[in-house]
Each structure stands twice: as structure tokens, then as C-alpha cells.
C-alpha positions in Angstrom: -5.4 0.3 19.7 -2.1 0.6 20.9 -2.8 -0.8 24.1 -5.3 -3.7 21.9 -2.0 -4.5 20.0 0.0 -5.0 23.4 -2.6 -7.3 24.8 -2.6 -9.1 21.7 1.1 -9.7 22.1 0.9 -10.7 25.4 -1.7 -12.3 25.8 -2.4 -16.4 26.4 -0.6 -19.0 25.0 -4.2 -20.5 24.2 -5.4 -17.0 21.8 -6.9 -18.5 18.7 -4.3 -18.4 15.8 -5.8 -17.4 12.7 -5.1 -18.3 8.8 -2.5 -16.7 7.0 -3.2 -17.2 3.4 -2.0 -16.2 1.1 1.3 -18.0 2.3 4.4 -15.9 1.8 5.6 -17.6 -1.4 2.0 -18.6 -2.9 1.3 -16.3 -6.1 -2.4 -15.3 -6.0 -4.6 -16.9 -8.3 -6.2 -14.9 -11.6 -9.7 -13.8 -10.6 -12.6 -14.6 -12.8 -15.9 -12.5 -13.4 -18.2 -9.8 -14.6 -16.2 -10.0 -17.6 -13.0 -9.5 -16.3 -9.9 -11.0 -15.2 -7.6 -10.3 -12.7 -4.2 -11.5 -12.7 -1.0 -10.7 -10.9 1.5 -7.7 -12.6 4.5 -8.6 -13.8 7.1 -6.3 -13.5 9.5 -7.8 -16.4 6.9 -7.4 -19.1 7.1 -4.0 -20.6 3.4 -4.1 -21.3 2.4 -4.3 -17.9 5.3 -1.5 -17.0 3.8 0.8 -19.4 0.5 0.2 -18.2 1.4 0.6 -14.7 3.3 4.3 -15.7 0.3 4.9 -17.6 -1.8 4.3 -14.6 0.1 6.4 -11.8 0.8 9.0 -14.5 -3.0 10.2 -15.5 -4.0 13.9 -14.0 -7.2 11.8 -12.5 -5.6 9.3 -10.8 -2.5 12.5 -9.3 -5.8 14.1 -8.6 -6.9 12.3 -6.1 -3.6 10.3 -5.2 -0.1 11.0 -3.8 2.3 8.2 -3.5 4.8 8.3 -1.3 7.4 8.6 -4.4 5.8 9.5 -8.3 6.4 6.9 -11.2 7.6 9.7 -13.6 9.2 6.6 -16.1 9.5 3.4 -17.1 12.1 2.8 -14.6 10.3 4.7 -11.7 7.0 1.8 -13.1 9.7 -1.1 -13.4 10.9 -0.4 -9.9 7.2 -0.3 -7.9 5.9 -2.8 -9.8 9.2 -5.1 -8.2 8.4 -3.4 -5.1 4.6 -4.7 -4.9 5.6 -8.2 -6.1 8.2 -8.4 -2.8 4.9 -7.0 -0.7 2.6 -9.8 -2.2 5.1 -12.2 -1.8 5.0 -11.4 1.8 1.7 -11.5 2.2 1.0 -8.1 2.9 -0.9 -7.6 -0.3 -2.2 -8.4 -3.4 -2.0 -6.6 -6.3 -4.2 -7.7 -9.9 -4.2 -6.3 -13.3 -7.0 -5.7 -14.5 -7.7 -6.8 -17.9 -11.1 -7.5 -20.6 -11.9 -11.5 -19.8 -12.3 -11.5 -23.6 -9.6 -9.4 -25.2 -7.1 -9.1 -22.2 -6.6 -5.8 -22.9 -5.5 -3.8 -19.5 -8.2 -1.9 -18.1 -6.6 -1.0 -14.7 -5.5 -1.9 -10.9 -6.8 -3.3 -8.0 -4.7 -4.3 -5.0 -6.0 -5.8 -1.7 -3.5 -4.0 1.0 -2.1 -3.5 4.2 -2.7 -6.8 5.0 -2.8 -8.1 9.1 -3.5 -11.6 9.0 -3.9 -11.7 12.9 -6.8 -9.1 13.0 -8.3 -10.3 9.7 -7.9 -6.6 8.4 -7.2 -5.5 4.6 -7.4 -2.0 2.7 -8.6 -2.0 -1.1 -7.1 0.6 -3.6 -7.6 0.9 -7.0 -7.7 2.8 -10.4 -8.9 3.0 -13.8 -7.1 3.6 -17.3 -8.9 6.8 -19.1 -9.9 4.7 -21.6 -11.8 2.1 -19.8 -13.8 4.8 -17.6 -17.6 5.3 -17.5 -17.9 0.6 -17.7 -18.0 0.1 -14.3 -14.6 -1.6 -13.5 -13.2 -0.4 -10.4 -17.1 -1.8 -9.5 -16.5 -4.8 -11.2 -13.2 -5.3 -10.3 -13.9 -4.6 -6.4 -16.4 -7.0 -6.1 -14.3 -9.7 -7.4 -11.5 -8.6 -5.3 -13.7 -8.3 -2.1 -15.6 -12.4 -2.6 -12.0 -13.0 -2.8 -11.1 -11.2 0.3 -13.4 -12.7 2.0 -13.9 -16.4 0.9 -10.0 -17.2 0.3 -8.1 -14.7 2.0 -9.5 -15.4 5.5 -10.7 -11.3 6.1 -13.1 -10.1 8.7 -12.8 -6.6 7.5 -11.9 -4.4 4.5 -11.7 -0.7 4.6 -12.0 2.0 1.4 -10.9 5.2 1.9 -10.7 7.9 -0.2 -9.8 12.4 -0.8 -12.9 14.1 0.7 -14.9 15.0 -2.8 -13.4 11.8 -4.9 -17.4 11.5 -5.4 -16.5 8.4 -8.2 -15.4 6.4 -5.6 -17.9 7.3 -3.3 -20.5 5.7 -5.5 -18.3 2.9 -6.2 -17.9 1.9 -2.5 -21.5 2.2 -1.5 -22.6 0.0 -4.8 -19.9 -2.6 -3.4 -21.4 -2.7 0.2 -19.0 -0.6 1.9 -20.6 1.6 4.6 -19.7 5.5 4.9 -18.3 5.2 8.6 -16.4 8.4 8.9 -14.2 11.0 7.8 -10.8 11.0 9.0 -8.9 14.4 9.5 -5.5 15.1 7.1 -5.4 11.4 6.6 -3.4 11.6 3.3 -1.4 13.6 1.3 -3.3 16.5 -0.9 -2.7 16.7 -4.1 1.1 16.8 -5.6 2.1 17.3 -2.5 3.6 15.9 0.9 3.9 18.8 3.2 0.0 18.9 2.8 -2.6 16.8 4.0 -6.1 16.5 3.7 -9.6 14.7 4.6 -10.3 11.3 4.1 -13.7 9.2 3.9 -13.8 5.6 5.4 -15.6 3.1 4.3 -15.6 -0.7 5.1 -17.6 -4.2 4.8 -17.6 -6.9 7.0 -17.3 -10.7 5.9 -20.6 -10.9 8.1 -22.6 -7.8 5.4 -25.1 -9.1 3.3 -24.0 -9.2 -0.5 -24.4 -5.9 -2.3 -27.0 -6.2 -5.5 -25.7 -6.9 -9.0 -27.3 -3.5 -10.1 -23.5 -2.5 -11.6 -24.6 1.5 -12.7 -22.3 3.8 -14.1 -19.2 5.3 -13.4 -15.9 3.6 -13.0 
């Protein structure tokens, strides 16, 4: 991969230049569908900050995810959301608060992360609040975000990685057309630790892959 990047950097001046949507200063558009409204997070809104804190401090979230910096209070949550807003503005990621389209109630989060505008790849990640689980929220949100990334962001490949043993995420990936591609050894932190690692299941979907069926099934 390093050789490929080096080749891209020093290749012909006439190489194809891919679109870089959204532009660094353009906020991500709201997305609607499947009974959901995906809207940008607001780091200055206390309700959003509280929701972010609840999601990131939930025991089930921490069972499967170990951020570099844990979110343990309102100030941590606000700082974390402000950092994501900076990344969004720089075009590095797009972060959505997943809400119920009818009531506006927050349900969870979905992000299109690690956006590489040259090679047109990105990674998706999500979580669902405890009270919203079991209603297909993650599946519906992932379908919305993936469709937008392929049709509006110009992405060619979307990756989805989850800790080995996280069967719910495996099922969500499969329902959304993300094929299992293999196991990455020691590719993420172990639960609650920064000195130990665990394996990751890698799933991916290409813009040229067929659209998955609309049956939502159960689960997150």
C-alpha cells in the first residue's frame, strides 16, 4: 500500500482528479428515509452532548469499542463532539445524529469516517442507544448513509470493521450489503485497554455492488 501511495504522489500530471465532496466548509446535508432523520451533531446543544455521552459511556458500547480517549462526562462529550465537527469541516468524516423522523427523538450515531477523497474510500461506524435497540435503527441508518456516500460523496468503497464476536454488527453489515472479506489480526484495542489488542472482522461494499434487499429484519 505504501508503494501505491508513493506511485500516486509521483504519477503523471494528467492523472484523473476525483471530486472531493463535501467541500471542507460545506456542512453535511440532512438525510431522511426508512423512518429516520440523520442530522449533524451540535456540540453547543446540551441535549446532543448528553446523548453523545450516553452513547459513548454505555456498557455495551464499551464492550465492543475502546476510543483513544474515553468520554466520561459532559465536558469530555462536548470536547469530543467539537473535535468531530472540526474533522467534518476538514472533509475527513461526516457525523450524524440518528433521530426518529416523526418525533425527533435521538436514537444513535452513524459516521462516514477516514474519508480518502483521492482513492474514494471511507469507513463507517455506528452505535444505537439502549432504548432504541431491536428496531433495525443501525440497519436503516447504515443504508441511508451508504447510499449518500456512494451517490453524493463519490465514494467507491466503504469499509465496516467490528470486533470479532460482535455478531449483531455482522448481521447489520450483511443486511446492508457489506460482504465479509476477512479477519484483521490485532487491529483494534481490546475492551477497556490500550495495551492489548483483538481481531476485527472486515466487511466492505463497493459502489458497483447490487443494492441490498429492503427486508430490515431484527436487531439494531
